[in-house]
Steps between C-alpha positions, in 0.01 A plus 500: 500500500836676472507863399851567366565870489792444265303319241456681175173527313636256238594248771154533663328445159721193431425367844120535445534332165692209646242457774214495248684229306579303823131479586452294185753231603434177683641435847777277362608767248506764772708272720755456222526873455520558874785244527708693235425837648588383849834358383578823325408697815736281711782551251436873489501519885824300518669713232391824673634376832834401338527842334425682824757294683757550228444874504525513875826305508638729226388814672253588224183671617185400307256780406162517670195334340356846441808593292504169314133510414454865431425580128813598319607561145768262393763608249741269324865588569573533127203727437704811552763400238 
């Protein structure tokens, strides 16, 4: 089982809920879901690789995973107006 240190409590709760629901499904239903998730994973991996390649060719340095996944407050640019 994976232990993701960057997973929030809300994400862990949602994951546990999804897993409980998945246990109620038939093998065929699970295979249909797995097929969709796997296709999304492949697309995500391809997009990330293309983004990293584009950034490298344009001399843009991507931030670390720690920086990207650290909790931050987000403020809308127009909030200060």
